[in-house]
Backbone and ligand atoms as CSV (ligand in chain L), in Angstrom:
chain,resi,resn,atom,element,x,y,z
A,1,MET,N,N,78.195,126.517,86.515
A,1,MET,CA,C,78.103,127.549,85.489
A,1,MET,C,C,77.649,128.858,86.132
A,2,ASP,N,N,78.185,129.994,85.665
A,2,ASP,CA,C,77.683,131.270,86.125
A,2,ASP,C,C,77.415,132.133,84.901
A,3,ALA,N,N,77.259,133.444,85.123
A,3,ALA,CA,C,76.889,134.322,84.015
A,3,ALA,C,C,77.921,134.292,82.891
A,4,ARG,N,N,79.148,133.882,83.205
A,4,ARG,CA,C,80.202,133.858,82.169
A,4,ARG,C,C,80.196,132.549,81.388
A,5,GLY,N,N,79.278,131.646,81.712
A,5,GLY,CA,C,79.222,130.362,81.013
A,5,GLY,C,C,80.075,129.348,81.720
A,6,PRO,N,N,80.173,128.132,81.120
A,6,PRO,CA,C,80.909,127.069,81.789
A,6,PRO,C,C,82.395,127.396,81.890
A,7,LYS,N,N,83.005,126.914,82.952
A,7,LYS,CA,C,84.446,127.123,83.103
A,7,LYS,C,C,85.203,126.157,82.207
A,8,PRO,N,N,86.339,126.600,81.659
A,8,PRO,CA,C,87.172,125.629,80.944
A,8,PRO,C,C,87.696,124.572,81.911
A,9,VAL,N,N,87.846,123.367,81.397
A,9,VAL,CA,C,88.437,122.278,82.181
A,9,VAL,C,C,89.888,122.139,81.739
A,10,LEU,N,N,90.801,122.188,82.702
A,10,LEU,CA,C,92.229,122.073,82.402
A,10,LEU,C,C,92.712,120.710,82.876
A,11,TYR,N,N,93.313,119.970,81.973
A,11,TYR,CA,C,93.862,118.655,82.322
A,11,TYR,C,C,95.366,118.795,82.518
A,12,VAL,N,N,95.801,118.492,83.723
A,12,VAL,CA,C,97.199,118.660,84.126
A,12,VAL,C,C,97.645,117.319,84.700
A,13,ALA,N,N,98.886,116.940,84.506
A,13,ALA,CA,C,99.405,115.725,85.150
A,13,ALA,C,C,100.605,116.118,85.994
A,14,ALA,N,N,100.723,115.529,87.183
A,14,ALA,CA,C,101.819,115.887,88.081
A,14,ALA,C,C,102.326,114.646,88.793
A,15,CYS,N,N,103.467,114.815,89.431
A,15,CYS,CA,C,104.174,113.654,89.964
A,15,CYS,C,C,104.967,114.046,91.202
A,16,ALA,N,N,104.978,113.161,92.197
A,16,ALA,CA,C,105.866,113.332,93.340
A,16,ALA,C,C,107.076,112.439,93.115
A,17,LEU,N,N,108.241,113.048,92.964
A,17,LEU,CA,C,109.485,112.265,92.971
A,17,LEU,C,C,109.830,112.017,94.433
A,18,LEU,N,N,110.096,110.751,94.759
A,18,LEU,CA,C,110.418,110.362,96.139
A,18,LEU,C,C,111.840,109.857,96.173
A,19,ASP,N,N,112.665,110.433,97.027
A,19,ASP,CA,C,114.053,109.962,97.082
A,19,ASP,C,C,114.189,108.815,98.090
A,20,ALA,N,N,115.404,108.292,98.200
A,20,ALA,CA,C,115.623,107.094,99.025
A,20,ALA,C,C,115.347,107.371,100.502
A,21,ASP,N,N,115.404,108.634,100.909
A,21,ASP,CA,C,115.089,108.991,102.305
A,21,ASP,C,C,113.605,109.295,102.504
A,22,GLY,N,N,112.808,109.103,101.452
A,22,GLY,CA,C,111.371,109.365,101.573
A,22,GLY,C,C,111.010,110.829,101.460
A,23,ARG,N,N,111.920,111.637,100.951
A,23,ARG,CA,C,111.597,113.051,100.764
A,23,ARG,C,C,110.968,113.266,99.388
A,24,ILE,N,N,110.155,114.312,99.296
A,24,ILE,CA,C,109.353,114.593,98.100
A,24,ILE,C,C,109.861,115.881,97.472
A,25,LEU,N,N,109.969,115.876,96.132
A,25,LEU,CA,C,110.441,117.088,95.445
A,25,LEU,C,C,109.258,118.001,95.133
A,26,ILE,N,N,109.361,119.251,95.571
A,26,ILE,CA,C,108.387,120.259,95.169
A,26,ILE,C,C,109.127,121.428,94.545
A,27,ALA,N,N,108.393,122.192,93.748
A,27,ALA,CA,C,108.996,123.297,93.002
A,27,ALA,C,C,108.139,124.538,93.211
A,28,ARG,N,N,108.810,125.673,93.267
A,28,ARG,CA,C,108.102,126.920,93.497
A,28,ARG,C,C,107.795,127.574,92.155
A,29,ARG,N,N,106.548,127.891,91.913
A,29,ARG,CA,C,106.177,128.470,90.617
A,29,ARG,C,C,106.843,129.829,90.451
A,30,PRO,N,N,107.567,130.007,89.308
A,30,PRO,CA,C,108.335,131.240,89.118
A,30,PRO,C,C,107.434,132.453,88.908
A,31,GLU,N,N,108.027,133.645,89.147
A,31,GLU,CA,C,107.345,134.914,88.867
A,31,GLU,C,C,106.890,134.914,87.419
A,32,GLY,N,N,105.739,135.530,87.190
A,32,GLY,CA,C,105.253,135.655,85.816
A,32,GLY,C,C,104.285,134.555,85.431
A,33,LYS,N,N,104.300,133.429,86.165
A,33,LYS,CA,C,103.338,132.352,85.883
A,33,LYS,C,C,102.133,132.537,86.792
A,34,PRO,N,N,100.962,132.030,86.379
A,34,PRO,CA,C,99.845,132.052,87.320
A,34,PRO,C,C,100.248,131.317,88.603
A,35,MET,N,N,99.753,131.764,89.721
A,35,MET,CA,C,100.013,131.141,91.033
A,35,MET,C,C,101.499,131.212,91.403
A,36,ALA,N,N,102.183,132.251,90.914
A,36,ALA,CA,C,103.615,132.422,91.212
A,36,ALA,C,C,103.842,132.396,92.723
A,37,GLY,N,N,104.940,131.773,93.118
A,37,GLY,CA,C,105.317,131.750,94.528
A,37,GLY,C,C,104.775,130.565,95.302
A,38,LEU,N,N,103.757,129.897,94.743
A,38,LEU,CA,C,103.240,128.715,95.440
A,38,LEU,C,C,104.090,127.498,95.087
A,39,TRP,N,N,104.133,126.551,96.008
A,39,TRP,CA,C,104.901,125.319,95.806
A,39,TRP,C,C,103.994,124.251,95.218
A,40,GLU,N,N,104.476,123.575,94.176
A,40,GLU,CA,C,103.649,122.598,93.476
A,40,GLU,C,C,104.462,121.333,93.207
A,41,PHE,N,N,103.766,120.341,92.708
A,41,PHE,CA,C,104.431,119.125,92.271
A,41,PHE,C,C,104.804,119.285,90.796
A,42,PRO,N,N,105.972,118.790,90.396
A,42,PRO,CA,C,106.375,118.931,88.997
A,42,PRO,C,C,105.328,118.329,88.065
A,43,GLY,N,N,105.130,118.983,86.936
A,43,GLY,CA,C,104.151,118.504,85.962
A,43,GLY,C,C,103.690,119.663,85.120
A,44,GLY,N,N,102.583,119.483,84.432
A,44,GLY,CA,C,102.034,120.560,83.606
A,44,GLY,C,C,100.866,120.062,82.800
A,45,LYS,N,N,100.430,120.920,81.880
A,45,LYS,CA,C,99.225,120.606,81.108
A,45,LYS,C,C,99.442,119.394,80.215
A,46,ILE,N,N,98.406,118.586,80.106
A,46,ILE,CA,C,98.435,117.442,79.187
A,46,ILE,C,C,98.101,117.964,77.796
A,47,GLU,N,N,98.979,117.703,76.820
A,47,GLU,CA,C,98.738,118.202,75.473
A,47,GLU,C,C,97.847,117.242,74.710
A,48,PRO,N,N,97.184,117.741,73.656
A,48,PRO,CA,C,96.281,116.870,72.900
A,48,PRO,C,C,97.006,115.611,72.416
A,49,GLY,N,N,96.390,114.469,72.618
A,49,GLY,CA,C,96.964,113.203,72.158
A,49,GLY,C,C,97.915,112.569,73.146
A,50,GLU,N,N,98.264,113.285,74.212
A,50,GLU,CA,C,99.190,112.723,75.199
A,50,GLU,C,C,98.433,111.948,76.274
A,51,THR,N,N,99.080,110.899,76.776
A,51,THR,CA,C,98.580,110.283,78.004
A,51,THR,C,C,99.113,111.114,79.180
A,52,PRO,N,N,98.487,110.961,80.361
A,52,PRO,CA,C,99.035,111.659,81.530
A,52,PRO,C,C,100.483,111.266,81.788
A,53,GLU,N,N,100.809,109.996,81.599
A,53,GLU,CA,C,102.189,109.544,81.839
A,53,GLU,C,C,103.155,110.242,80.880
A,54,GLN,N,N,102.761,110.330,79.594
A,54,GLN,CA,C,103.639,111.004,78.624
A,54,GLN,C,C,103.815,112.469,78.988
A,55,ALA,N,N,102.754,113.096,79.470
A,55,ALA,CA,C,102.857,114.511,79.865
A,55,ALA,C,C,103.834,114.664,81.032
A,56,VAL,N,N,103.762,113.765,82.018
A,56,VAL,CA,C,104.684,113.852,83.154
A,56,VAL,C,C,106.124,113.651,82.674
A,57,VAL,N,N,106.349,112.653,81.850
A,57,VAL,CA,C,107.717,112.404,81.364
A,57,VAL,C,C,108.235,113.642,80.626
A,58,ARG,N,N,107.423,114.221,79.760
A,58,ARG,CA,C,107.858,115.406,79.001
A,58,ARG,C,C,108.134,116.588,79.944
A,59,GLU,N,N,107.236,116.815,80.889
A,59,GLU,CA,C,107.408,117.967,81.785
A,59,GLU,C,C,108.626,117.788,82.698
A,60,LEU,N,N,108.853,116.568,83.193
A,60,LEU,CA,C,110.026,116.365,84.059
A,60,LEU,C,C,111.315,116.593,83.268
A,61,ARG,N,N,111.287,116.167,82.011
A,61,ARG,CA,C,112.458,116.385,81.154
A,61,ARG,C,C,112.677,117.886,80.958
A,62,GLU,N,N,111.592,118.618,80.597
A,62,GLU,CA,C,111.724,120.050,80.299
A,62,GLU,C,C,112.077,120.856,81.546
A,63,GLU,N,N,111.375,120.589,82.645
A,63,GLU,CA,C,111.503,121.449,83.830
A,63,GLU,C,C,112.714,121.101,84.668
A,64,LEU,N,N,113.101,119.794,84.665
A,64,LEU,CA,C,114.066,119.322,85.664
A,64,LEU,C,C,115.223,118.505,85.077
A,65,SER,N,N,115.210,118.254,83.759
A,65,SER,CA,C,116.213,117.352,83.147
A,65,SER,C,C,116.245,115.988,83.834
A,66,VAL,N,N,115.080,115.521,84.225
A,66,VAL,CA,C,114.965,114.211,84.866
A,66,VAL,C,C,114.214,113.289,83.921
A,67,GLU,N,N,114.673,112.031,83.834
A,67,GLU,CA,C,114.031,111.045,82.953
A,67,GLU,C,C,113.467,109.901,83.781
A,68,PRO,N,N,112.176,109.919,84.052
A,68,PRO,CA,C,111.598,108.733,84.682
A,68,PRO,C,C,111.225,107.751,83.575
A,69,CYS,N,N,111.150,106.473,83.866
A,69,CYS,CA,C,110.588,105.601,82.850
A,69,CYS,C,C,109.084,105.589,83.084
A,70,GLU,N,N,108.320,105.456,81.980
A,70,GLU,CA,C,106.857,105.554,82.116
A,70,GLU,C,C,106.320,104.531,83.100
A,71,ARG,N,N,106.946,103.325,83.115
A,71,ARG,CA,C,106.385,102.316,84.016
A,71,ARG,C,C,106.792,102.541,85.467
A,72,CYS,N,N,107.672,103.527,85.713
A,72,CYS,CA,C,107.996,103.895,87.100
A,72,CYS,C,C,107.013,104.904,87.667
A,73,LEU,N,N,106.038,105.324,86.859
A,73,LEU,CA,C,105.043,106.285,87.340
A,73,LEU,C,C,103.848,105.521,87.883
A,74,HIS,N,N,103.642,105.600,89.182
A,74,HIS,CA,C,102.573,104.841,89.824
A,74,HIS,C,C,101.397,105.753,90.131
A,75,PRO,N,N,100.218,105.461,89.557
A,75,PRO,CA,C,99.055,106.308,89.865
A,75,PRO,C,C,98.797,106.297,91.362
A,76,PHE,N,N,98.588,107.479,91.934
A,76,PHE,CA,C,98.447,107.587,93.389
A,76,PHE,C,C,97.114,108.219,93.785
A,77,ALA,N,N,96.709,109.226,93.046
A,77,ALA,CA,C,95.476,109.945,93.393
A,77,ALA,C,C,95.129,110.831,92.202
A,78,PHE,N,N,93.946,111.427,92.244
A,78,PHE,CA,C,93.690,112.493,91.278
A,78,PHE,C,C,92.905,113.602,91.954
A,79,VAL,N,N,93.023,114.771,91.353
A,79,VAL,CA,C,92.366,115.959,91.872
A,79,VAL,C,C,91.303,116.394,90.885
A,80,SER,N,N,90.179,116.844,91.390
A,80,SER,CA,C,89.177,117.526,90.566
A,80,SER,C,C,88.742,118.720,91.393
A,81,HIS,N,N,89.180,119.902,90.964
A,81,HIS,CA,C,89.036,121.071,91.833
A,81,HIS,C,C,88.579,122.283,91.020
A,82,ALA,N,N,87.622,123.017,91.579
A,82,ALA,CA,C,87.110,124.220,90.906
A,82,ALA,C,C,87.875,125.451,91.387
A,83,TYR,N,N,88.702,126.010,90.513
A,83,TYR,CA,C,89.259,127.333,90.742
A,83,TYR,C,C,88.229,128.354,90.253
A,84,PRO,N,N,88.404,129.628,90.629
A,84,PRO,CA,C,87.417,130.619,90.168
A,84,PRO,C,C,87.274,130.663,88.644
A,85,ASP,N,N,88.394,130.500,87.914
A,85,ASP,CA,C,88.338,130.696,86.459
A,85,ASP,C,C,88.389,129.418,85.634
A,86,PHE,N,N,88.766,128.319,86.235
A,86,PHE,CA,C,88.827,127.058,85.484
A,86,PHE,C,C,88.675,125.910,86.451
A,87,HIS,N,N,88.415,124.750,85.889
A,87,HIS,CA,C,88.317,123.537,86.698
A,87,HIS,C,C,89.513,122.662,86.342
A,88,ILE,N,N,90.246,122.235,87.347
A,88,ILE,CA,C,91.435,121.419,87.077
A,88,ILE,C,C,91.147,119.948,87.382
A,89,VAL,N,N,91.551,119.087,86.449
A,89,VAL,CA,C,91.553,117.640,86.671
A,89,VAL,C,C,93.014,117.216,86.577
A,90,MET,N,N,93.506,116.587,87.627
A,90,MET,CA,C,94.954,116.331,87.689
A,90,MET,C,C,95.266,114.931,88.197
A,91,PRO,N,N,95.551,113.988,87.285
A,91,PRO,CA,C,96.096,112.710,87.733
A,91,PRO,C,C,97.461,112.938,88.366
A,92,PHE,N,N,97.729,112.187,89.426
A,92,PHE,CA,C,98.929,112.435,90.231
A,92,PHE,C,C,99.645,111.109,90.471
A,93,PHE,N,N,100.922,111.087,90.150
A,93,PHE,CA,C,101.720,109.860,90.187
A,93,PHE,C,C,102.804,109.953,91.255
A,94,LEU,N,N,103.289,108.777,91.675
A,94,LEU,CA,C,104.507,108.694,92.482
A,94,LEU,C,C,105.600,108.088,91.619
A,95,CYS,N,N,106.822,108.550,91.812
A,95,CYS,CA,C,107.953,107.994,91.067
A,95,CYS,C,C,109.154,107.892,91.998
A,96,ARG,N,N,109.709,106.703,92.093
A,96,ARG,CA,C,110.879,106.502,92.961
A,96,ARG,C,C,112.166,106.267,92.185
A,97,THR,N,N,112.051,106.099,90.868
A,97,THR,CA,C,113.230,105.779,90.058
A,97,THR,C,C,113.272,106.684,88.829
A,98,TRP,N,N,114.418,107.323,88.632
A,98,TRP,CA,C,114.591,108.182,87.464
A,98,TRP,C,C,116.071,108.327,87.193
A,99,ASP,N,N,116.367,108.814,85.985
A,99,ASP,CA,C,117.744,109.135,85.634
A,99,ASP,C,C,117.934,110.637,85.742
A,100,GLY,N,N,119.117,111.043,86.184
A,100,GLY,CA,C,119.447,112.464,86.236
A,100,GLY,C,C,119.276,113.037,87.623
A,101,PHE,N,N,119.815,114.244,87.752
A,101,PHE,CA,C,119.738,114.955,89.032
A,101,PHE,C,C,118.881,116.198,88.770
A,102,PRO,N,N,117.784,116.409,89.515
A,102,PRO,CA,C,116.870,117.505,89.180
A,102,PRO,C,C,117.550,118.874,89.108
A,103,GLN,N,N,117.360,119.537,87.981
A,103,GLN,CA,C,117.912,120.881,87.733
A,103,GLN,C,C,116.745,121.854,87.604
A,104,PRO,N,N,116.848,123.040,88.187
A,104,PRO,CA,C,115.758,124.023,88.041
A,104,PRO,C,C,115.833,124.755,86.702
A,105,ASN,N,N,115.426,124.089,85.613
A,105,ASN,CA,C,115.613,124.633,84.261
A,105,ASN,C,C,114.802,125.889,83.979
A,106,GLU,N,N,113.776,126.143,84.773
A,106,GLU,CA,C,112.919,127.305,84.503
A,106,GLU,C,C,113.066,128.364,85.602
A,107,GLY,N,N,114.208,128.322,86.300
A,107,GLY,CA,C,114.443,129.307,87.348
A,107,GLY,C,C,113.632,129.057,88.604
A,108,GLN,N,N,112.997,127.899,88.669
A,108,GLN,CA,C,112.155,127.624,89.845
A,108,GLN,C,C,113.021,127.160,91.012
A,109,GLU,N,N,112.603,127.517,92.215
A,109,GLU,CA,C,113.274,127.017,93.414
A,109,GLU,C,C,112.806,125.582,93.630
A,110,LEU,N,N,113.702,124.714,94.067
A,110,LEU,CA,C,113.337,123.314,94.330
A,110,LEU,C,C,113.561,123.006,95.798
A,111,ALA,N,N,112.766,122.095,96.334
A,111,ALA,CA,C,112.975,121.674,97.728
A,111,ALA,C,C,112.601,120.206,97.863
A,112,TRP,N,N,113.427,119.472,98.611
A,112,TRP,CA,C,113.122,118.085,98.978
A,112,TRP,C,C,112.549,118.120,100.399
A,113,VAL,N,N,111.343,117.646,100.545
A,113,VAL,CA,C,110.598,117.893,101.778
A,113,VAL,C,C,110.012,116.590,102.321
A,114,ARG,N,N,110.128,116.409,103.619
A,114,ARG,CA,C,109.473,115.248,104.252
A,114,ARG,C,C,107.966,115.446,104.240
A,115,LYS,N,N,107.228,114.332,104.132
A,115,LYS,CA,C,105.770,114.456,103.973
A,115,LYS,C,C,105.135,115.224,105.133
A,116,GLU,N,N,105.702,115.081,106.323
A,116,GLU,CA,C,105.134,115.774,107.491
A,116,GLU,C,C,105.293,117.293,107.379
A,117,LYS,N,N,106.261,117.717,106.561
A,117,LYS,CA,C,106.572,119.149,106.473
A,117,LYS,C,C,105.867,119.829,105.299
A,118,LEU,N,N,105.153,119.046,104.456
A,118,LEU,CA,C,104.557,119.639,103.258
A,118,LEU,C,C,103.623,120.791,103.611
A,119,ARG,N,N,102.938,120.661,104.747
A,119,ARG,CA,C,101.951,121.693,105.098
A,119,ARG,C,C,102.610,123.039,105.397
A,120,GLU,N,N,103.945,123.060,105.565
A,120,GLU,CA,C,104.639,124.330,105.827
A,120,GLU,C,C,104.886,125.133,104.549
A,121,TYR,N,N,104.589,124.517,103.399
A,121,TYR,CA,C,104.812,125.173,102.115
A,121,TYR,C,C,103.460,125.560,101.528
A,122,ARG,N,N,103.315,126.815,101.109
A,122,ARG,CA,C,102.025,127.246,100.541
A,122,ARG,C,C,101.841,126.621,99.169
A,123,MET,N,N,100.720,125.945,98.985
A,123,MET,CA,C,100.464,125.228,97.733
A,123,MET,C,C,99.164,125.712,97.099
A,124,PRO,N,N,98.996,125.467,95.780
A,124,PRO,CA,C,97.700,125.768,95.165
A,124,PRO,C,C,96.598,124.980,95.876
A,125,ALA,N,N,95.394,125.543,95.889
A,125,ALA,CA,C,94.291,124.904,96.616
A,125,ALA,C,C,94.069,123.467,96.156
A,126,ALA,N,N,94.242,123.215,94.860
A,126,ALA,CA,C,93.992,121.868,94.332
A,126,ALA,C,C,94.943,120.834,94.930
A,127,ASP,N,N,96.106,121.280,95.418
A,127,ASP,CA,C,97.129,120.341,95.905
A,127,ASP,C,C,96.954,119.969,97.373
A,128,LEU,N,N,96.109,120.695,98.082
A,128,LEU,CA,C,96.020,120.445,99.524
A,128,LEU,C,C,95.583,119.010,99.834
A,129,PRO,N,N,94.573,118.464,99.115
A,129,PRO,CA,C,94.224,117.059,99.373
A,129,PRO,C,C,95.360,116.093,99.033
A,130,LEU,N,N,96.183,116.453,98.041
A,130,LEU,CA,C,97.305,115.570,97.673
A,130,LEU,C,C,98.339,115.537,98.790
A,131,ALA,N,N,98.630,116.694,99.355
A,131,ALA,CA,C,99.595,116.741,100.454
A,131,ALA,C,C,99.078,115.904,101.629
A,132,ALA,N,N,97.773,115.978,101.875
A,132,ALA,CA,C,97.190,115.191,102.971
A,132,ALA,C,C,97.265,113.702,102.664
A,133,GLU,N,N,96.982,113.322,101.416
A,133,GLU,CA,C,97.058,111.906,101.023
A,133,GLU,C,C,98.487,111.373,101.166
A,134,LEU,N,N,99.456,112.193,100.785
A,134,LEU,CA,C,100.855,111.765,100.914
A,134,LEU,C,C,101.195,111.551,102.389
A,135,ARG,N,N,100.758,112.471,103.238
A,135,ARG,CA,C,101.025,112.312,104.676
A,135,ARG,C,C,100.408,111.017,105.203
A,136,ASP,N,N,99.167,110.735,104.752
A,136,ASP,CA,C,98.428,109.612,105.345
A,136,ASP,C,C,98.814,108.263,104.749
A,137,ARG,N,N,99.153,108.230,103.447
A,137,ARG,CA,C,99.241,106.934,102.763
A,137,ARG,C,C,100.655,106.507,102.400
A,138,LEU,N,N,101.620,107.395,102.478
A,138,LEU,CA,C,102.974,106.964,102.087
A,138,LEU,C,C,103.590,106.092,103.164
L,1,LIG,N1,N,102.420,121.474,87.499
L,1,LIG,C1,C,101.491,121.654,88.418
L,1,LIG,N2,N,100.443,122.482,88.128
L,1,LIG,C2,C,99.527,122.650,89.097
L,1,LIG,C3,C,99.620,121.985,90.356
L,1,LIG,N3,N,98.540,122.342,91.105
L,1,LIG,C4,C,97.789,123.209,90.377
L,1,LIG,O1,O,96.746,123.738,90.709
L,1,LIG,N4,N,98.402,123.394,89.143
L,1,LIG,C5,C,97.872,124.277,88.113
L,1,LIG,C6,C,98.705,125.500,87.893
L,1,LIG,C7,C,98.434,125.810,86.426
L,1,LIG,O2,O,97.210,126.529,86.330
L,1,LIG,C8,C,98.247,124.436,85.820
L,1,LIG,C9,C,99.516,123.865,85.226
L,1,LIG,O3,O,99.898,124.669,84.215
L,1,LIG,P1,P,101.415,125.070,83.938
L,1,LIG,O4,O,101.373,126.495,83.537
L,1,LIG,O5,O,102.311,124.679,85.053
L,1,LIG,O6,O,101.656,124.077,82.783
L,1,LIG,P2,P,102.697,124.129,81.640
L,1,LIG,O7,O,104.049,123.833,82.220
L,1,LIG,O8,O,102.137,123.236,80.597
L,1,LIG,O9,O,102.673,125.668,81.295
L,1,LIG,P3,P,102.841,126.548,79.997
L,1,LIG,O10,O,103.655,125.754,79.044
L,1,LIG,O11,O,101.430,126.849,79.560
L,1,LIG,O12,O,103.535,127.762,80.574
L,1,LIG,O13,O,97.846,123.576,86.884
L,1,LIG,C10,C,100.719,121.131,90.612
L,1,LIG,O14,O,100.881,120.539,91.691
L,1,LIG,N5,N,101.624,120.999,89.614
């Protein structure tokens, strides 16, 4: 807490789609959004009443026209990170099976990246431990 009072806590759910070659899908946050230009894992805010899995399924559908089945989402790690203005809590899933071919529905750039190469893409601070976990544990 500081003079401005407690920071809001933001609950976000995200997912690494893994293709048959072991590459990971990342998306570049479009202009106009907070953290524009940084590369992130697909996902978004968890809405009231949603489970993290439901939030991931909804966000993948909206952002990428991809349909994972909920049971194909495997919990992998979670993030708890203090940004200057908010605190993010982010359950993070792996998914190897989905329907559809990822489309950049929100004008975002997409990239399929090998885990060793993730560090070459600038990511939000909260994602850095996730990129390291993917490198070490996949
Ligand atoms: N989707 C996603 N968001 C991340 C990651 N890392 C990270 O710090 N974030 C932050 C950025 C945002 O402050 C927040 C996600 O909010 P968002 O704006 O993408 O969510 P949303 O799609 O629900 O957005 P909106 O409807 O409010 O525009 O979490 C990540 O890997 N993926």
